[in-house]
C-alpha positions in Angstrom: 0.0 0.0 0.0 1.2 3.5 -0.8 2.2 5.7 2.2 -0.6 8.2 2.4 -3.1 9.4 5.0 -5.8 7.2 3.7 -7.2 5.0 6.5 -6.9 1.3 6.2 -9.5 -1.3 7.1 -7.6 -4.4 8.5 -10.7 -6.5 8.3 -11.2 -5.8 4.6 -7.5 -6.2 3.9 -7.6 -9.6 5.7 -10.6 -10.7 3.5 -8.9 -9.5 0.4 -5.7 -11.4 1.3 -7.8 -14.6 2.0 -9.5 -14.2 -1.4 -6.1 -13.8 -3.2 -4.9 -16.9 -1.3 -7.9 -18.9 -2.5 -7.3 -17.8 -6.0 -3.7 -18.9 -5.9 -4.8 -22.2 -4.4 -7.4 -22.8 -7.1 -5.1 -22.1 -10.0 -2.2 -24.2 -8.5 -4.6 -27.1 -8.3 -5.7 -26.4 -11.9 -2.1 -26.4 -13.2 -1.3 -29.6 -11.3 -4.4 -31.4 -12.8 -3.7 -30.1 -16.3 0.0 -31.2 -16.1 -1.0 -34.7 -14.9 -3.5 -35.1 -17.8 -1.0 -33.9 -20.4 1.9 -36.0 -19.1 -0.3 -39.1 -18.8 -2.1 -39.0 -22.1 -0.2 -36.6 -24.4 3.1 -36.4 -26.2 3.0 -32.6 -25.6 5.1 -31.6 -22.6 2.9 -30.1 -19.8 5.8 -28.1 -18.6 6.3 -26.6 -22.1 2.7 -25.6 -22.4 2.7 -24.0 -19.0 5.9 -22.0 -19.9 4.3 -20.7 -23.1 1.0 -19.8 -21.3 2.9 -18.0 -18.6 5.0 -16.1 -21.2 1.9 -14.9 -23.0 0.1 -14.2 -19.8 3.0 -12.0 -18.5 3.0 -10.1 -21.8 -0.7 -9.4 -21.7 -0.7 -8.5 -18.0 2.3 -6.2 -18.5 0.5 -4.3 -21.1 -2.7 -3.9 -19.1 -0.8 -2.9 -16.0 1.6 -0.3 -17.5 -0.9 1.2 -19.9 -4.1 0.8 -17.9 -4.5 4.6 -17.7 -4.2 5.0 -21.5 -6.5 2.1 -22.2 -9.2 3.3 -19.8 -9.1 6.9 -21.1 -9.4 5.7 -24.7 -12.3 3.4 -23.8 -14.1 6.3 -22.1 -13.2 8.7 -24.8 -11.9 11.1 -22.2 -9.3 13.9 -22.5 -7.0 15.4 -20.0 -7.8 18.9 -18.7 -5.6 21.6 -17.2 -6.4 23.7 -14.1 -7.4 26.6 -16.5 -9.9 24.3 -18.3 -11.5 22.8 -15.1 -10.5 25.0 -12.1 -13.1 23.6 -9.7 -12.4 20.0 -10.5 -8.6 20.6 -10.0 -9.3 22.5 -6.8 -11.1 19.5 -5.3 -8.3 17.1 -6.3 -5.7 19.5 -5.0 -7.4 19.6 -1.6 -7.7 15.8 -1.5 -4.0 15.4 -2.4 -3.1 17.7 0.4 -5.3 15.8 2.9 -3.9 12.4 1.8 -0.3 13.5 1.3 -0.1 11.9 -2.1 1.1 13.1 -5.6 -1.5 14.7 -7.7 -2.9 12.5 -10.5 -3.6 13.6 -14.0 -7.2 14.9 -14.4 -9.5 14.0 -17.3 -13.1 14.6 -18.3 -15.3 12.3 -20.5 -18.1 14.0 -22.4 -20.9 11.7 -21.3 -24.3 12.3 -19.7 -23.9 9.1 -17.5 -22.8 10.3 -14.1 -19.7 8.4 -13.2 -16.0 8.5 -12.4 -12.9 6.2 -12.3 -9.3 6.3 -11.4 -6.5 4.0 -12.7 -2.8 3.9 -13.1 0.0 1.6 -12.0 0.9 3.9 -9.1 0.3 7.3 -7.7 2.9 8.9 -9.9 1.3 7.5 -13.1 -2.4 7.8 -12.2 -5.3 9.5 -13.8 -8.7 10.5 -12.3 -11.6 10.9 -14.8 -15.1 12.2 -14.3 -17.9 12.5 -16.7 -19.7 15.8 -17.6 -22.9 14.2 -16.3 -21.3 13.7 -12.9 -20.1 17.3 -12.7 -23.6 18.6 -13.6 -25.4 16.5 -10.9 -23.2 16.7 -7.8 -22.4 19.6 -5.5 -18.9 20.2 -4.4 -19.0 18.1 -1.2 -20.5 15.2 -3.1 -17.9 15.5 -5.9 -15.2 15.5 -3.2 -16.6 12.3 -1.7 -16.6 10.6 -5.1 -13.1 11.7 -5.9 -11.8 10.7 -2.5 -13.2 7.2 -3.2 -11.5 7.1 -6.6 -8.2 8.3 -5.3 -8.3 5.7 -2.6 -8.0 3.1 -5.3 -4.8 4.8 -6.5 -3.4 5.1 -2.9 -4.1 1.4 -2.2 -2.7 0.2 -5.5 -5.9 -1.5 -6.4 -4.9 -1.7 -10.1 -1.9 -3.9 -9.1 -4.1 -6.1 -6.8 -6.7 -6.7 -9.6 -4.0 -7.2 -12.2 -2.4 -9.9 -10.2 -5.7 -11.6 -9.6 -6.6 -11.4 -13.3 -3.1 -12.7 -14.3 -4.0 -16.0 -12.8 -7.2 -16.1 -14.9 -5.4 -15.2 -18.1 -2.8 -18.0 -17.6 -5.5 -20.5 -16.9 -7.4 -19.5 -20.0 -4.3 -19.8 -22.2 -3.5 -23.1 -20.7 -6.9 -24.4 -21.6 -6.6 -23.2 -25.2 -3.1 -24.5 -25.7 -3.9 -27.9 -24.2 -7.1 -28.2 -26.1 -5.6 -27.4 -29.5 -2.5 -29.6 -28.9 -4.8 -32.5 -28.5 -7.2 -31.4 -31.3 -4.3 -31.2 -33.8 -2.6 -34.4 -33.2 -1.0 -34.1 -29.7 -2.5 -37.4 -28.4 -0.6 -40.7 -28.6 -1.8 -43.0 -31.4 -2.3 -45.9 -29.0 -4.2 -43.8 -26.6 -6.4 -42.2 -29.3 -7.4 -45.7 -30.5 -8.8 -46.3 -27.0 -10.5 -43.0 -26.9 -8.0 -41.4 -24.6 -7.7 -38.2 -26.8 -11.4 -37.4 -26.4 -11.2 -38.2 -22.7 -8.3 -35.7 -22.3 -10.2 -32.9 -24.1 -13.3 -33.5 -22.1 -11.3 -33.6 -18.9 -9.6 -30.3 -19.7 -12.9 -28.6 -20.6 -14.6 -29.9 -17.5 -11.7 -28.8 -15.2 -11.5 -25.4 -17.0 -15.3 -24.7 -16.5 -15.0 -25.4 -12.8 -11.9 -23.3 -12.4 -13.4 -20.4 -14.4 -16.6 -20.4 -12.3 -14.7 -20.4 -9.0 -12.1 -17.8 -10.1 -14.8 -15.6 -11.6 -16.7 -15.5 -8.3 -13.5 -15.0 -6.2 -12.4 -12.1 -8.5 -15.8 -10.4 -8.2 -15.7 -10.9 -4.5 -12.3 -9.3 -4.3 -13.6 -6.4 -6.4 -16.5 -5.8 -4.1 -14.1 -5.8 -1.0 -12.0 -3.2 -2.9 -15.0 -0.9 -3.4 -16.1 -1.1 0.2 -12.5 -0.3 1.3 -12.4 2.7 -1.1 -15.8 4.0 0.3 -14.5 3.7 3.9 -11.1 5.3 3.2 -12.6 8.1 1.2 -15.3 8.9 3.8 -12.7 8.9 6.6 -10.4 11.2 4.7 -13.0 13.9 4.0 -14.8 13.3 7.3 -18.1 13.5 5.4 -19.6 10.0 4.8 -23.0 11.6 4.3 -21.8 13.5 1.2 -20.5 10.2 -0.3 -23.8 8.5 0.6 -25.7 11.4 -1.1 -23.5 11.0 -4.2 -24.1 7.3 -4.3 -27.9 7.8 -4.2 -27.8 10.5 -6.9 -25.6 8.6 -9.3 -27.5 5.3 -8.8 -30.9 7.1 -9.3 -29.7 8.9 -12.4 -28.8 5.6 -14.1 -32.5 4.9 -14.9 -32.6 8.1 -17.0 -29.6 7.1 -19.2 -30.4 5.4 -22.5 -29.7 1.6 -22.4 -27.4 1.8 -25.4 -25.2 4.3 -23.6 -25.0 2.0 -20.5 -24.1 -1.0 -22.7 -21.3 1.0 -24.3 -19.9 1.8 -20.9 -20.0 -1.7 -19.6 -16.4 -2.6 -20.4 -15.4 0.0 -17.7 -17.8 -1.2 -15.0 -14.9 -2.6 -12.9 -13.3 0.9 -12.8 -16.5 3.0 -12.4 -17.7 4.5 -9.1 -21.0 2.8 -9.8 -21.6 0.1 -12.5 -23.4 1.2 -15.6 -26.8 -0.5 -15.4 -30.5 0.3 -14.8 -31.8 -0.6 -11.3 -34.7 -3.0 -11.4 -35.5 -3.6 -7.8 -35.4 -7.2 -6.6 -33.9 -8.4 -9.9 -30.7 -6.5 -9.2 -30.2 -8.4 -5.9 -30.0 -11.7 -7.8 -27.0 -10.3 -9.7 -25.1 -9.1 -6.6 -23.1 -12.3 -6.5 -21.7 -11.6 -10.0 -21.3 -7.8 -9.6 -18.0 -6.0 -9.5 -19.5 -3.6 -6.8 -21.4 -4.2 -3.5 -25.1 -3.4 -3.5 -26.1 0.2 -3.0 -27.8 -0.8 0.3 -24.5 -2.4 1.6 -22.5 0.7 0.7 -25.0 3.1 2.3 -25.1 0.9 5.5 -21.3 1.0 5.8 -21.3 4.8 5.4 -24.1 5.1 8.0 -21.9 3.1 10.4 -19.0 5.4 9.7 -21.1 8.5 10.4 -22.1 7.1 13.8 -18.5 6.4 14.6 -17.4 9.9 13.7 -20.2 11.5 15.7 -19.2 9.8 19.0 
């Protein structure tokens, strides 16, 4: 974690650590099973396939980690702004940087009616904070400060690095499945074994294991993402000392989503993991069914935590 004045939540950190440990355990077991299958039934070296998959995975992860800011800004069609172009926005960020004792990130604005914000970058020296014009129109200064404190907490806590490491395991697993499958499909199996149907068994075994691993890893990564958002809410609220302002911003942004055209929300979906609030229309009880698969905690959970923080601060 970066050395800033952002508060830490040891309980959430412990849960995030446990989630990362479980992810590592799942993928270690996956690699072991895959190697055993390949070494037992294939002429293709399991170690060789793992080496190639890791090599490709490192390259892909390296790119997403080092250029996450450029990728996100391009996807959001955002542009950087100077203090002269957006004095109030820069003023809020300057105040938060002083409170948190952290370097000032680059500042960007996306011309979109959907009210939202995100922050990304491999560290605090290479970070960018982006807000939409829709967010700037709808929030007052205190609410905007609460949202930006939340986003800058992601930078201070190196959440991009945390999620990149978690995703790296998934990338490698996916590549292993593809390489192993195609090695068998295009003649990797032994002739004798193929005559007994072992080639088909290997492919089915790889697919079955990969489906189980993907399902488990998907749920764990989403769980980790939700912990990350709760931690950012808590840290941001404690930094500004105004959890009620962040709660008000959450309600405004969430409520405004219903007025945004569905096509615009769908276009923004690739950035949901980065956004302050995911881009989707609230549909009452139906949304609760999707909480397990969401990148963010439910609005009710976030508001409940902020209410608890308000009570703590008032004592």
